[in-house]
C-alpha positions as CSV (number, residue, x, y, z in Angstrom):
1,X,68.6,136.0,69.5
2,X,70.9,136.2,72.5
3,X,68.7,134.1,74.7
4,X,68.3,131.5,71.9
5,X,72.1,131.3,71.5
6,X,72.6,131.0,75.3
7,X,70.3,128.0,75.8
8,X,72.2,125.5,73.7
9,X,75.4,126.6,75.5
10,X,73.7,125.9,78.9
11,X,72.6,122.5,77.7
12,X,76.2,121.7,76.7
13,X,77.6,122.4,80.2
14,X,77.0,118.7,81.3
15,X,78.6,117.4,78.1
16,X,81.6,119.7,78.4
17,X,82.1,118.6,82.0
18,X,81.9,114.9,81.1
19,X,84.3,115.4,78.2
20,X,86.9,117.2,80.3
21,X,86.8,114.5,83.0
22,X,87.1,111.7,80.5
23,X,90.0,113.4,78.7
24,X,92.0,113.9,82.0
25,X,91.3,110.4,83.2
26,X,92.5,108.9,79.9
27,X,95.6,111.1,80.0
28,X,96.4,109.9,83.6
29,X,95.9,106.2,82.6
30,X,98.3,106.6,79.7
31,X,100.9,108.2,82.0
32,X,100.6,105.3,84.4
33,X,101.8,102.9,81.8
34,X,104.5,105.2,80.4
35,X,107.8,103.9,81.8
36,X,110.3,106.2,83.5
37,X,113.4,106.8,81.4
38,X,116.3,104.6,82.6
39,X,114.1,101.9,84.2
40,X,114.1,98.7,82.2
41,X,110.8,96.8,82.6
42,X,112.5,93.5,81.7
43,X,114.8,93.8,84.8
44,X,111.7,94.3,87.0
45,X,110.0,91.3,85.4
46,X,113.1,89.2,86.0
47,X,113.2,90.2,89.6
48,X,109.6,89.4,90.2
49,X,110.1,85.9,88.8
50,X,112.8,85.2,91.4
51,X,111.2,87.0,94.4
52,X,107.9,85.4,95.4
53,X,107.1,88.0,98.2
54,X,107.5,91.0,95.7
55,X,105.5,89.1,93.1
56,X,102.6,88.6,95.6
57,X,102.7,92.3,96.6
58,X,102.7,93.4,92.9
59,X,99.9,91.0,92.2
60,X,97.8,92.5,95.0
61,X,98.7,96.0,94.0
62,X,98.2,95.9,90.2
63,X,95.9,93.0,89.8
64,X,98.4,90.8,87.8
65,X,102.0,89.8,88.0
66,X,103.3,92.5,85.7
67,X,104.4,95.9,86.9
68,X,105.5,99.1,85.2
69,X,107.2,101.9,87.1
70,X,105.3,104.7,85.2
71,X,105.5,108.4,85.5
72,X,102.2,108.4,87.3
73,X,102.9,105.3,89.4
74,X,102.2,106.9,92.7
75,X,98.8,108.1,91.4
76,X,96.5,110.0,93.8
77,X,97.5,108.0,96.9
78,X,99.9,110.7,98.4
79,X,97.0,113.1,98.3
80,X,94.7,110.6,99.9
81,X,97.2,110.0,102.7
82,X,97.7,113.7,103.2
83,X,93.9,114.3,103.3
84,X,93.5,111.6,106.0
85,X,96.3,113.1,108.0
86,X,94.9,116.6,107.8
87,X,91.5,115.4,108.8
88,X,93.0,113.8,111.9
89,X,95.1,116.8,112.7
90,X,92.1,119.1,112.3
91,X,90.3,117.3,115.1
92,X,93.4,117.2,117.3
93,X,95.1,120.6,116.9
94,X,92.8,123.5,118.2
95,X,94.3,126.0,115.7
96,X,93.4,123.9,112.7
97,X,90.0,123.1,114.1
98,X,89.2,126.8,114.7
99,X,90.6,127.7,111.2
100,X,88.3,125.1,109.6
101,X,85.2,126.2,111.5
102,X,85.6,130.0,111.7
103,X,88.2,130.8,109.1
104,X,85.8,131.0,106.2
105,X,87.2,131.0,102.6
106,X,90.6,132.1,103.8
107,X,90.8,129.2,106.3
108,X,89.8,126.7,103.6
109,X,92.6,128.1,101.4
110,X,95.2,127.7,104.2
111,X,94.1,124.1,104.9
112,X,94.1,123.4,101.2
113,X,97.6,124.8,100.9
114,X,98.8,122.7,103.9
115,X,97.3,119.6,102.3
116,X,99.2,120.2,99.1
117,X,102.5,120.6,101.0
118,X,101.9,117.4,102.9
119,X,101.0,115.7,99.6
120,X,104.4,116.9,98.2
121,X,106.3,115.6,101.3
122,X,104.4,112.3,101.2
123,X,105.1,111.8,97.5
124,X,108.8,112.6,98.0
125,X,109.0,110.0,100.8
126,X,107.3,107.4,98.7
127,X,109.5,108.2,95.7
128,X,112.7,107.9,97.8
129,X,111.5,104.5,99.3
130,X,110.6,103.1,95.9
131,X,113.9,104.4,94.3
132,X,116.0,102.8,97.1
133,X,114.1,99.5,96.7
134,X,114.8,99.6,93.0
135,X,118.6,99.5,93.7
136,X,118.3,95.7,94.3
137,X,116.3,95.3,91.0
138,X,118.2,97.5,88.4
139,X,121.6,96.4,87.2
140,X,122.8,99.7,86.0
141,X,121.6,101.9,88.9
142,X,123.6,104.9,90.1
143,X,123.0,108.0,92.2
144,X,122.0,110.1,89.2
145,X,119.4,107.5,88.1
146,X,117.9,107.3,91.6
147,X,117.6,111.1,91.8
148,X,116.0,111.1,88.4
149,X,113.4,108.5,89.4
150,X,112.6,110.5,92.6
151,X,112.0,113.7,90.5
152,X,109.9,111.8,87.9
153,X,107.7,110.1,90.5
154,X,107.2,113.2,92.7
155,X,106.5,115.5,89.8
156,X,104.0,112.9,88.4
157,X,102.2,112.8,91.7
158,X,101.8,116.6,91.9
159,X,100.6,116.7,88.2
160,X,97.9,114.2,89.1
161,X,96.9,116.3,92.1
162,X,96.6,119.3,89.8
163,X,94.6,117.4,87.2
164,X,92.3,115.9,89.9
165,X,91.6,119.5,91.2
166,X,90.7,120.5,87.6
167,X,88.2,117.6,87.5
168,X,86.6,118.7,90.8
169,X,86.4,122.4,89.8
170,X,85.6,122.2,86.0
171,X,84.7,118.6,85.3
172,X,82.1,116.1,86.6
173,X,82.5,114.5,90.0
174,X,85.3,114.6,92.7
175,X,88.7,114.2,91.0
176,X,90.5,112.1,93.6
177,X,87.5,109.8,94.1
178,X,87.2,109.3,90.3
179,X,90.9,108.3,90.1
180,X,90.4,105.7,92.8
181,X,87.3,104.5,91.1
182,X,89.1,104.1,87.8
183,X,91.9,102.1,89.5
184,X,89.4,99.7,91.1
185,X,87.4,99.2,87.9
186,X,90.5,98.6,85.9
187,X,91.6,95.8,88.3
188,X,88.2,94.0,88.3
189,X,88.9,91.9,85.1
190,X,92.2,90.6,86.6
191,X,90.5,89.8,89.9
192,X,87.7,87.9,88.2
193,X,90.2,86.0,86.1
194,X,92.2,85.2,89.2
195,X,89.1,83.9,91.0
196,X,88.2,81.6,88.1
197,X,91.8,80.3,87.6
198,X,92.5,79.6,91.2
199,X,89.1,78.0,91.9
200,X,88.4,76.2,88.6
201,X,87.6,72.9,90.2
202,X,85.6,74.3,93.1
203,X,83.4,76.7,91.1
204,X,80.1,75.3,90.0
205,X,76.6,76.7,89.3
206,X,75.7,76.7,93.0
207,X,78.9,78.5,94.2
208,X,78.8,81.0,91.3
209,X,75.2,81.8,92.2
210,X,76.1,82.3,95.9
211,X,79.0,84.6,94.9
212,X,76.6,86.6,92.6
213,X,74.0,86.9,95.3
214,X,76.7,87.9,97.8
215,X,77.8,90.7,95.5
216,X,74.2,92.0,95.0
217,X,73.6,91.8,98.7
218,X,76.8,93.7,99.5
219,X,75.9,96.4,97.0
220,X,72.4,96.8,98.3
221,X,73.8,96.9,101.9
222,X,76.4,99.5,101.0
223,X,73.8,101.7,99.3
224,X,71.6,101.5,102.4
225,X,74.6,102.2,104.6
226,X,75.7,105.2,102.5
227,X,72.2,106.7,102.0
228,X,70.6,106.0,105.4
229,X,70.4,108.8,107.9
230,X,68.6,109.7,111.1
231,X,66.9,113.0,110.5
232,X,66.7,115.3,113.6
233,X,64.1,118.1,113.0
234,X,65.0,121.7,113.7
235,X,63.0,124.8,114.2
236,X,64.0,128.4,114.7
237,X,62.2,131.0,116.9
238,X,61.4,133.1,113.8
239,X,59.8,130.1,112.0
240,X,57.9,129.2,115.1
241,X,56.4,132.6,115.4
242,X,55.6,133.2,111.7
243,X,54.8,129.8,110.2
244,X,53.8,127.6,113.1
245,X,54.9,124.3,114.4
246,X,54.6,122.5,111.0
247,X,57.7,124.3,109.6
248,X,59.9,122.0,111.6
249,X,59.6,119.4,108.9
250,X,61.6,121.5,106.4
251,X,64.8,121.8,108.4
252,X,66.7,118.9,110.0
253,X,70.2,117.6,110.9
254,X,71.0,114.4,108.9
255,X,73.1,112.0,111.0
256,X,74.4,109.4,108.5
257,X,74.9,105.8,109.7
258,X,78.4,105.6,108.1
259,X,80.2,108.8,109.0
260,X,83.6,107.2,109.0
261,X,83.5,105.8,105.4
262,X,86.2,103.2,104.6
263,X,88.7,104.5,107.2
264,X,87.8,101.7,109.8
265,X,88.5,99.0,107.2
266,X,91.8,100.6,106.2
267,X,92.9,101.0,109.9
268,X,91.8,97.4,110.7
269,X,93.7,96.0,107.8
270,X,96.8,97.9,108.8
271,X,96.6,96.7,112.4
272,X,96.1,93.0,111.5
273,X,98.9,93.0,109.0
274,X,101.5,94.2,111.5
275,X,102.1,91.0,113.4
276,X,102.4,88.9,110.2
277,X,104.8,91.5,108.7
278,X,107.0,91.6,111.7
279,X,107.1,87.8,111.8
280,X,108.0,87.6,108.1
281,X,111.0,89.9,108.7
282,X,112.3,87.5,111.3
283,X,112.5,90.0,114.1
284,X,110.1,88.1,116.3
285,X,110.5,84.4,115.3
286,X,108.7,83.2,118.5
287,X,105.6,85.3,118.2
288,X,102.5,83.1,118.1
289,X,99.8,85.6,117.1
290,X,100.3,85.3,113.3
291,X,100.4,81.5,113.5
292,X,97.2,81.6,115.6
293,X,95.5,83.7,112.9
294,X,96.6,81.3,110.2
295,X,95.5,78.3,112.2
296,X,92.0,79.6,113.2
297,X,90.1,81.7,110.7
298,X,87.4,82.2,113.3
299,X,89.8,84.2,115.5
300,X,90.8,86.3,112.4
301,X,87.2,87.0,111.5
302,X,86.3,87.9,115.1
303,X,89.3,90.3,115.3
304,X,88.4,91.8,112.0
305,X,84.8,92.4,113.0
306,X,85.6,93.8,116.4
307,X,88.4,96.1,115.2
308,X,86.1,97.6,112.5
309,X,83.4,98.1,115.0
310,X,85.8,99.8,117.4
311,X,87.5,102.0,114.8
312,X,84.1,103.0,113.5
313,X,82.9,104.2,116.9
314,X,86.2,106.0,117.6
315,X,86.5,107.7,114.2
316,X,82.8,108.8,114.2
317,X,83.2,110.4,117.6
318,X,86.2,112.4,116.3
319,X,84.3,113.6,113.2
320,X,81.1,114.6,115.0
321,X,81.2,116.5,118.2
322,X,77.7,116.9,119.8
323,X,78.9,119.9,121.9
324,X,80.0,121.8,118.8
325,X,76.7,121.1,117.0
326,X,74.7,122.2,120.1
327,X,76.7,125.4,120.4
328,X,76.2,126.2,116.7
329,X,72.5,125.6,117.0
330,X,72.3,127.9,120.0
331,X,74.2,130.7,118.1
332,X,71.8,130.5,115.2
333,X,68.8,130.5,117.5
334,X,67.7,127.1,116.3
335,X,66.5,124.3,118.6
336,X,65.3,120.7,118.4
337,X,61.5,120.5,119.1
338,X,60.9,119.3,122.6
339,X,64.6,119.6,123.6
340,X,65.9,122.5,125.7
341,X,69.0,124.3,124.2
342,X,72.4,123.9,125.8
343,X,73.5,120.9,127.7
344,X,70.2,119.0,127.3
345,X,70.6,119.3,123.5
346,X,74.2,118.0,123.8
347,X,73.2,114.9,125.7
348,X,70.3,114.3,123.3
349,X,72.6,114.5,120.3
350,X,75.2,112.3,122.0
351,X,72.7,109.6,122.6
352,X,71.2,109.7,119.1
353,X,74.7,109.7,117.6
354,X,75.7,106.7,119.7
355,X,72.8,104.6,118.5
356,X,73.2,105.6,114.9
357,X,77.0,105.0,115.0
358,X,76.7,101.5,116.6
359,X,74.1,100.4,114.1
360,X,76.2,101.7,111.1
361,X,79.4,100.2,112.6
362,X,77.7,96.7,113.0
363,X,76.5,96.8,109.4
364,X,79.9,97.9,108.1
365,X,81.7,95.2,110.1
366,X,79.3,92.6,108.8
367,X,79.6,93.6,105.2
368,X,83.4,93.7,105.5
369,X,83.6,90.2,107.1
370,X,81.1,88.6,104.7
371,X,83.6,87.8,101.9
372,X,85.9,86.0,104.4
373,X,82.9,84.0,105.7
374,X,81.9,82.9,102.2
375,X,85.5,82.0,101.4
376,X,85.6,79.7,104.5
377,X,82.2,78.1,103.8
378,X,82.7,77.5,100.0
379,X,86.5,76.9,100.2
380,X,87.0,79.6,97.5
381,X,90.0,82.0,97.6
382,X,90.7,85.5,96.2
383,X,87.2,86.9,97.1
384,X,88.9,89.6,99.1
385,X,89.6,91.4,95.9
386,X,85.8,92.1,95.7
387,X,85.9,93.4,99.3
388,X,83.8,96.0,101.0
389,X,86.4,98.8,100.7
390,X,86.3,98.7,96.9
391,X,82.5,98.4,96.8
392,X,82.1,101.3,99.2
393,X,84.3,103.5,97.0
394,X,82.6,102.4,93.8
395,X,79.0,102.9,95.1
396,X,79.9,106.2,96.8
397,X,81.5,107.6,93.6
398,X,78.5,106.6,91.5
399,X,76.0,108.1,94.0
400,X,77.9,111.4,94.3
401,X,78.3,111.7,90.5
402,X,74.6,111.0,89.9
403,X,73.7,113.7,92.5
404,X,76.0,116.2,90.7
405,X,74.4,115.3,87.3
406,X,70.9,115.8,88.8
407,X,71.8,119.1,90.3
408,X,73.3,120.4,87.0
409,X,70.2,119.4,85.1
410,X,67.9,121.1,87.7
411,X,70.0,124.2,87.6
412,X,69.8,124.3,83.8
413,X,66.0,123.9,83.9
414,X,65.7,126.8,86.4
415,X,68.0,128.9,84.3
416,X,65.9,128.3,81.2
417,X,62.7,129.0,83.1
418,X,63.9,132.4,84.3
419,X,65.4,133.3,81.0
C-alpha cells in the first residue's frame, strides 16, 4: 500500500514544479504593473508626451509608449548585472577563481552570498538613479517620497531575486532565465504591432514571407549554435587497462561553439551606443563618428559584425582556460587518446578551442547582423526588436527547460522501476 501511494506522488512532482513556477511568474507580473504609492502614472504619461527622447527610451524598454513605475519595475536585471560582474571578477581575481574551483560547496555559498550583496548594491544604485530622474517628472516630489521610491524599488528587486531562487530550487527551469523569457515574450505582440504600423505601405506578401523565413532561419541557426559542440574523447589509465581502447567513446569534453552566450552582443551594443549618446548630450558636438554611422549603414554593420566577433573570442578565452583543463585532466589521471599529458595537451586544447570559437563567433555575428541587413534591403524598420539576443534567450530557456523535464521524467521512471 505504501508503494502504491508513493507512485502517484512521484508522478505529480513535475506538475507541482510547473504549478509553483507559474504561480510565482504570475505574481511577479502582477507586481510589475502595481504602481508605487505616491507616483502618479498620469504625470509620467504627460512627461512622455512632451519628451520625445524619454518616450523613445520607454518604447524600446517596455514595448509601447506607456510606462508604470511598479514595485517590481527593476525586475531581475540587477541580479543579471551582478552575475556578469561576478563572472568577470572570478576570472580576474585569483582568490575568487580558487574559491570557485577548489572551495566546494562552501566556496559556492560564499560566491552566491557575494552575488546577492552586489545585486543589492546594484538595485540600490538603479533605484536612486530612477528616483532622481523622477524629480523632473513628479510635481509633488519631496525627499521623503524619493526615499520611499528607493526603498520600494530596492525591496522589490530583492523579493524577485528570492522568488527566482525558489523557482530554480523547487520549480521548473532556471528562475532568472524564465523571468527574462517572460519579459521578452510579453513584448512580442507590441513589437509585431509596431512593425506592421510603421511599415504598412512597404509590407506585402513577398516581404512578409522573407521576414518569416528570416525568423525560421535565425531560430534554426541559434539552435545549431547552442547545441553544437566539438567532442574531445577522454580515456583514463584504469579504463584502458580494464576495458580496452573502445571505452574512450563513453567519456569526452564537450567544447560548445557558443561559450560566451549573448554577452558579445550586449557588449557590442554598449560600445556602439556610446558615441551617439555622447553626441546627443552635446559634450562633443564636432564628433563625426555618429554621423558617419548614420550616413553609411555598411560601416555600422561592419563595426557590429567585427565587434561581436572580437568580443566572442575574448570572452570565450576568459571562460575557458586550456591550461586549467589540462592540469585537471592530469590530476584525475585522464588523457586525450594520442596526445601526451601536460604541455602537449594544453597546446592541443588551445588549438581546438581557437577553431571552435572562431566558427561559433562568425555564426553568432552573422545571425546578429542579419536583421539589419534585411532592414536595409527591404527598407523595413523595427526588425531589431526580433534580434538575435532575444531569440538566443528564448531558444536557450526552452532547450534548458525541456532537458529538465526530460531528466525529471527519466528519474521518475527509474524510481518506479526500483520500487
